[in-house]
C-alpha positions in Angstrom: 86.1 -42.7 16.3 90.0 -43.0 15.1 90.5 -43.4 18.8 87.9 -46.4 19.4 89.1 -48.1 16.2 93.1 -47.4 16.6 92.5 -48.8 20.2 90.7 -52.0 19.2 92.9 -52.4 16.6 94.0 -55.6 17.6 90.7 -57.1 18.3 89.3 -56.1 14.8 92.3 -57.4 12.7 92.1 -60.8 14.8 88.4 -60.8 14.2 89.0 -60.1 10.4 92.1 -62.8 10.2 89.3 -65.3 12.1 86.8 -64.7 9.5 88.7 -64.6 6.5 90.0 -68.0 7.4 86.4 -69.3 8.2 85.3 -67.9 4.8 88.2 -69.7 3.2 89.0 -72.9 5.1 86.8 -75.2 2.7 89.0 -75.6 -0.6 92.6 -76.1 -0.5 93.3 -74.2 -4.0 89.9 -72.7 -4.7 87.6 -73.0 -7.8 85.4 -70.8 -9.8 83.3 -70.6 -7.2 85.0 -70.3 -4.2 88.6 -68.4 -3.0 91.7 -70.8 -2.1 92.3 -71.7 1.8 93.8 -68.5 3.1 94.7 -70.3 6.7 98.5 -70.3 5.7 98.3 -66.3 5.3 96.0 -65.6 8.1 98.9 -67.6 10.5 101.6 -65.3 8.7 99.8 -62.3 9.0 98.4 -63.2 12.7 102.2 -63.5 13.8 103.0 -60.1 11.8 99.8 -58.3 13.7 98.8 -60.0 16.6 102.7 -62.2 18.1 100.9 -63.4 21.5 101.2 -67.2 22.0 97.3 -66.9 23.3 96.0 -65.9 20.4 98.4 -68.6 17.9 96.5 -71.1 20.3 93.3 -69.5 19.6 93.9 -69.6 15.9 94.7 -73.4 16.0 91.1 -74.0 18.2 89.3 -71.8 15.5 91.2 -73.8 12.7 90.4 -77.4 14.2 86.8 -76.3 15.2 85.9 -75.3 11.2 87.5 -78.6 10.2 85.3 -80.1 12.7 82.3 -78.4 11.5 83.2 -78.7 7.8 83.2 -82.9 8.1 80.1 -83.1 10.5 78.1 -80.9 9.2 79.3 -79.5 5.9 79.8 -82.9 4.1 83.6 -82.4 3.3 85.7 -85.5 3.3 87.7 -86.5 6.5 90.2 -87.9 4.3 93.0 -85.4 5.5 92.5 -85.9 9.5 95.0 -88.9 9.9 97.7 -88.9 12.8 99.5 -86.3 10.6 96.6 -83.5 11.4 98.8 -82.9 15.1 101.4 -81.8 12.6 99.5 -78.7 11.9 101.0 -77.4 14.9 104.3 -77.0 14.0 103.1 -76.1 10.6 100.7 -73.2 11.7 103.6 -72.1 14.1 106.4 -72.0 11.2 104.0 -69.2 9.6 103.3 -67.6 12.7 107.0 -66.8 13.5 107.7 -66.0 10.2 104.9 -63.2 10.4 106.8 -62.6 13.9 110.2 -62.2 12.3 109.0 -59.9 9.4 107.3 -57.3 12.2 110.6 -56.8 13.6 112.0 -56.0 10.3 109.0 -54.1 8.8 108.7 -50.3 7.9 107.0 -48.5 5.4 109.8 -48.4 2.8 110.3 -50.5 -0.6 113.5 -52.5 1.3 111.4 -54.3 3.7 109.6 -56.0 0.6 112.9 -58.3 0.6 112.3 -59.5 4.2 108.4 -59.8 3.5 109.0 -62.3 0.4 111.9 -64.2 2.7 109.2 -64.6 5.6 106.7 -65.6 3.2 109.1 -68.3 1.2 110.9 -69.3 4.4 107.6 -69.9 6.2 105.6 -71.2 3.5 108.4 -73.9 2.8 108.9 -74.8 6.1 105.1 -75.3 6.2 105.1 -77.3 3.6 107.7 -79.5 4.7 106.1 -80.3 7.9 102.3 -80.5 6.8 103.2 -82.3 3.5 106.1 -84.4 4.7 103.8 -86.0 8.3 100.6 -86.6 5.7 102.8 -88.6 3.1 104.6 -90.4 6.0 102.0 -90.9 8.4 98.5 -91.1 7.3 99.1 -94.6 5.8 97.8 -93.7 2.2 101.0 -94.1 1.0 102.9 -97.1 2.2 105.3 -97.5 -0.9 105.6 -94.1 -2.4 108.9 -93.2 -3.9 111.4 -89.8 -3.8 110.7 -89.8 -7.0 106.8 -89.9 -6.8 106.7 -87.6 -3.7 108.9 -85.1 -5.6 106.4 -85.1 -8.0 103.8 -84.5 -5.5 105.6 -81.9 -4.1 106.2 -80.1 -7.8 102.6 -80.0 -8.4 101.2 -78.6 -4.7 103.8 -76.6 -3.2 103.8 -73.7 -6.0 100.2 -73.6 -5.4 100.4 -73.3 -1.6 103.2 -70.5 -2.1 101.0 -68.3 -4.5 97.6 -68.6 -2.7 99.8 -67.2 0.7 101.5 -64.9 -1.2 98.5 -63.4 -2.9 96.7 -63.1 0.4 99.7 -61.9 2.3 100.5 -58.8 -0.4 96.7 -57.9 -0.7 97.1 -57.5 3.1 100.0 -55.4 2.7 98.4 -53.4 0.3 95.3 -52.9 2.6 98.5 -52.2 5.2 99.5 -49.4 3.1 96.3 -47.8 2.6 94.8 -47.8 5.8 98.7 -45.9 6.7 98.3 -43.6 3.9 94.8 -42.5 4.9 96.0 -42.4 8.7 99.1 -40.0 7.9 96.5 -38.1 5.8 94.0 -37.4 8.6 96.9 -36.6 11.1 98.3 -33.7 8.9 94.8 -32.5 8.7 
């Protein structure tokens, strides 16, 4: 049983991350009845665990399919689907590469928490700058927005994106440590 799970761990992780994205992508910040969108964390974790360009592309396609189904079948507004939607590719790439960057530094020790937080901070910051900036510049909804108004919107939304992404990544890190601990104990037994 263990060898089957070990051999298929990439497939299992890829499916679990895709399910997490599908289950949460409908609500950006969550509510009393919905979890916040885990897409940004999924791309960061995908970079860490999966790394490959083909898997990155499949996650992009999955995100677009979820959005399409949410809009056409789920009654979700298409307000965010503007010319800026194409900028989700570099948005998600910044998160994916943050995960890849951290994967090269990861070890099961406390010292790698600093690079993990760095990957989260830099990945989310770059993603937010790309997605938020392109939306405000290209959506056509904000033709006369001042820099002051833009800064106040960044101050409102950036912490939410950072905290929700960090929360999902830290939960995944805790689960990763648990699995590593159980695996190490079973090898000693």
